C-alpha atoms as a printed R data frame, in Angstrom:
    type eleno elety resid chain resno       x      y       z
1   ATOM     1    CA   UNK     A     1 -21.319 29.424  -3.524
2   ATOM     2    CA   UNK     A     2 -19.064 30.652  -0.679
3   ATOM     3    CA   UNK     A     3 -16.147 28.709  -2.130
4   ATOM     4    CA   UNK     A     4 -16.705 30.145  -5.600
5   ATOM     5    CA   UNK     A     5 -16.874 33.656  -4.156
6   ATOM     6    CA   UNK     A     6 -13.653 33.147  -2.174
7   ATOM     7    CA   UNK     A     7 -11.895 31.796  -5.276
8   ATOM     8    CA   UNK     A     8 -13.088 34.771  -7.329
9   ATOM     9    CA   UNK     A     9 -11.810 37.179  -4.659
10  ATOM    10    CA   UNK     A    10  -8.426 35.451  -4.740
11  ATOM    11    CA   UNK     A    11  -8.256 35.486  -8.528
12  ATOM    12    CA   UNK     A    12  -8.991 39.200  -8.835
13  ATOM    13    CA   UNK     A    13  -6.479 40.047  -6.087
14  ATOM    14    CA   UNK     A    14  -3.551 38.986  -8.289
15  ATOM    15    CA   UNK     A    15  -2.540 39.397 -11.928
16  ATOM    16    CA   UNK     A    16  -4.404 36.996 -14.233
17  ATOM    17    CA   UNK     A    17  -1.217 35.337 -15.518
18  ATOM    18    CA   UNK     A    18  -0.589 33.872 -12.058
19  ATOM    19    CA   UNK     A    19  -3.770 31.804 -12.369
20  ATOM    20    CA   UNK     A    20  -3.466 29.011 -14.917
21  ATOM    21    CA   UNK     A    21  -5.430 26.153 -13.410
22  ATOM    22    CA   UNK     A    22  -7.307 25.057 -10.328
23  ATOM    23    CA   UNK     A    23  -7.844 21.544  -8.995
24  ATOM    24    CA   UNK     A    24 -10.882 20.588  -6.944
25  ATOM    25    CA   UNK     A    25 -11.800 17.651  -4.767
26  ATOM    26    CA   UNK     A    26 -14.954 15.882  -5.858
27  ATOM    27    CA   UNK     A    27 -17.136 17.700  -3.330
28  ATOM    28    CA   UNK     A    28 -19.767 20.322  -4.016
29  ATOM    29    CA   UNK     A    29 -17.202 23.151  -3.817
30  ATOM    30    CA   UNK     A    30 -16.344 22.577  -7.483
31  ATOM    31    CA   UNK     A    31 -19.905 22.428  -8.760
32  ATOM    32    CA   UNK     A    32 -19.608 25.779 -10.540
33  ATOM    33    CA   UNK     A    33 -16.103 25.222 -11.872
34  ATOM    34    CA   UNK     A    34 -17.345 25.817 -15.420
35  ATOM    35    CA   UNK     A    35 -18.157 29.452 -14.541
36  ATOM    36    CA   UNK     A    36 -14.668 30.070 -13.163
37  ATOM    37    CA   UNK     A    37 -13.209 28.329 -16.210
38  ATOM    38    CA   UNK     A    38 -15.169 30.545 -18.580
39  ATOM    39    CA   UNK     A    39 -14.804 33.830 -16.679
40  ATOM    40    CA   UNK     A    40 -11.054 33.571 -16.024
41  ATOM    41    CA   UNK     A    41  -9.795 31.264 -18.797
42  ATOM    42    CA   UNK     A    42  -8.678 28.683 -16.233
43  ATOM    43    CA   UNK     A    43  -8.110 24.998 -16.754
44  ATOM    44    CA   UNK     A    44 -10.050 23.111 -14.098
45  ATOM    45    CA   UNK     A    45  -9.310 19.619 -12.863
46  ATOM    46    CA   UNK     A    46 -10.811 17.197 -10.373
47  ATOM    47    CA   UNK     A    47  -8.897 14.723  -8.222
48  ATOM    48    CA   UNK     A    48  -9.733 11.062  -8.382
49  ATOM    49    CA   UNK     A    49 -11.430  9.748  -5.243
50  ATOM    50    CA   UNK     A    50  -9.040  8.689  -2.446
51  ATOM    51    CA   UNK     A    51  -5.958  9.943  -4.306
52  ATOM    52    CA   UNK     A    52  -4.808 12.838  -2.133
53  ATOM    53    CA   UNK     A    53  -1.366 12.758  -3.785
54  ATOM    54    CA   UNK     A    54  -2.981 14.369  -6.856
55  ATOM    55    CA   UNK     A    55  -3.245 17.574  -4.856
56  ATOM    56    CA   UNK     A    56   0.105 17.439  -3.100
57  ATOM    57    CA   UNK     A    57   0.479 21.196  -2.578
58  ATOM    58    CA   UNK     A    58  -2.862 21.424  -0.809
59  ATOM    59    CA   UNK     A    59  -2.145 18.391   1.349
60  ATOM    60    CA   UNK     A    60   1.223 19.881   2.307
61  ATOM    61    CA   UNK     A    61  -0.433 23.171   3.261
62  ATOM    62    CA   UNK     A    62  -3.078 21.300   5.268
63  ATOM    63    CA   UNK     A    63  -0.245 19.720   7.247
64  ATOM    64    CA   UNK     A    64   1.266 23.141   7.927
65  ATOM    65    CA   UNK     A    65  -2.111 24.512   9.023
66  ATOM    66    CA   UNK     A    66  -2.460 21.576  11.459
67  ATOM    67    CA   UNK     A    67   0.602 22.920  13.295
68  ATOM    68    CA   UNK     A    68  -1.590 25.852  14.333
69  ATOM    69    CA   UNK     A    69  -5.070 24.315  14.265
70  ATOM    70    CA   UNK     A    70  -5.170 20.664  15.327
71  ATOM    71    CA   UNK     A    71  -7.519 18.323  13.476
72  ATOM    72    CA   UNK     A    72 -10.954 18.309  15.091
73  ATOM    73    CA   UNK     A    73 -10.660 21.895  16.350
74  ATOM    74    CA   UNK     A    74 -13.769 24.057  16.188
75  ATOM    75    CA   UNK     A    75 -12.574 26.680  13.725
76  ATOM    76    CA   UNK     A    76 -15.766 28.681  14.162
77  ATOM    77    CA   UNK     A    77 -14.291 29.844  17.477
78  ATOM    78    CA   UNK     A    78 -11.296 31.474  15.747
79  ATOM    79    CA   UNK     A    79 -11.443 35.212  15.225
80  ATOM    80    CA   UNK     A    80 -10.581 36.827  11.886
81  ATOM    81    CA   UNK     A    81  -7.452 38.240  13.522
82  ATOM    82    CA   UNK     A    82  -6.359 34.762  14.638
83  ATOM    83    CA   UNK     A    83  -6.943 33.342  11.157
84  ATOM    84    CA   UNK     A    84  -5.054 36.247   9.596
85  ATOM    85    CA   UNK     A    85  -2.114 35.706  11.967
86  ATOM    86    CA   UNK     A    86  -1.905 32.041  10.946
87  ATOM    87    CA   UNK     A    87  -2.205 33.010   7.282
88  ATOM    88    CA   UNK     A    88   0.677 35.460   7.628
89  ATOM    89    CA   UNK     A    89   2.858 32.907   9.433
90  ATOM    90    CA   UNK     A    90   2.294 30.459   6.581
91  ATOM    91    CA   UNK     A    91   2.742 33.045   3.823
92  ATOM    92    CA   UNK     A    92   6.030 34.193   5.378
93  ATOM    93    CA   UNK     A    93   7.422 30.688   5.837
94  ATOM    94    CA   UNK     A    94  10.136 29.671   3.325
95  ATOM    95    CA   UNK     A    95   9.223 26.717   1.095
96  ATOM    96    CA   UNK     A    96  11.572 24.293  -0.590
97  ATOM    97    CA   UNK     A    97   9.237 24.220  -3.614
98  ATOM    98    CA   UNK     A    98   9.758 27.992  -3.971
99  ATOM    99    CA   UNK     A    99  13.571 27.823  -3.791
100 ATOM   100    CA   UNK     A   100  13.355 28.636  -0.077
101 ATOM   101    CA   UNK     A   101  11.522 31.878  -0.692
102 ATOM   102    CA   UNK     A   102   8.252 32.613   1.087
103 ATOM   103    CA   UNK     A   103   4.955 32.735  -0.802
104 ATOM   104    CA   UNK     A   104   4.777 36.475  -0.064
105 ATOM   105    CA   UNK     A   105   8.266 36.989  -1.516
106 ATOM   106    CA   UNK     A   106   7.357 35.122  -4.703
107 ATOM   107    CA   UNK     A   107   4.143 37.111  -5.165
108 ATOM   108    CA   UNK     A   108   6.040 40.356  -4.515
109 ATOM   109    CA   UNK     A   109   8.666 39.397  -7.123
110 ATOM   110    CA   UNK     A   110   6.056 38.385  -9.682
111 ATOM   111    CA   UNK     A   111   3.816 41.399  -9.250
112 ATOM   112    CA   UNK     A   112   6.140 44.117  -8.055
113 ATOM   113    CA   UNK     A   113   3.876 44.471  -5.016
114 ATOM   114    CA   UNK     A   114   5.615 44.787  -1.669
115 ATOM   115    CA   UNK     A   115   4.470 43.696   1.762
116 ATOM   116    CA   UNK     A   116   1.742 41.257   2.667
117 ATOM   117    CA   UNK     A   117  -0.729 40.185   0.038
118 ATOM   118    CA   UNK     A   118  -4.376 40.224   1.081
119 ATOM   119    CA   UNK     A   119  -6.210 37.007   0.261
């Protein structure tokens, strides 16, 4: 339920046209995917087991996060400010897949919103 709530918060924070689909692992976090699909007109997909390449963007981001939070770290010890600082570093980092723009720059261009985007 926490995952669904976080996804809903993210969806309503941006224009609907930016959300076309969402891909889940096969864990319990996608159990209510049908509600998100119905409420937001999303296409929902599930990765095949042991095929991480099917969610390449997420795996790439996980690698970037590991530069700040090593695998095995107790993330419950991180403060909200520390998490936000990492989030901002990642959202202001240019990406080849975005033509070397940052995620924040792309969102600002698409929405006309300036500055950091709250997620």
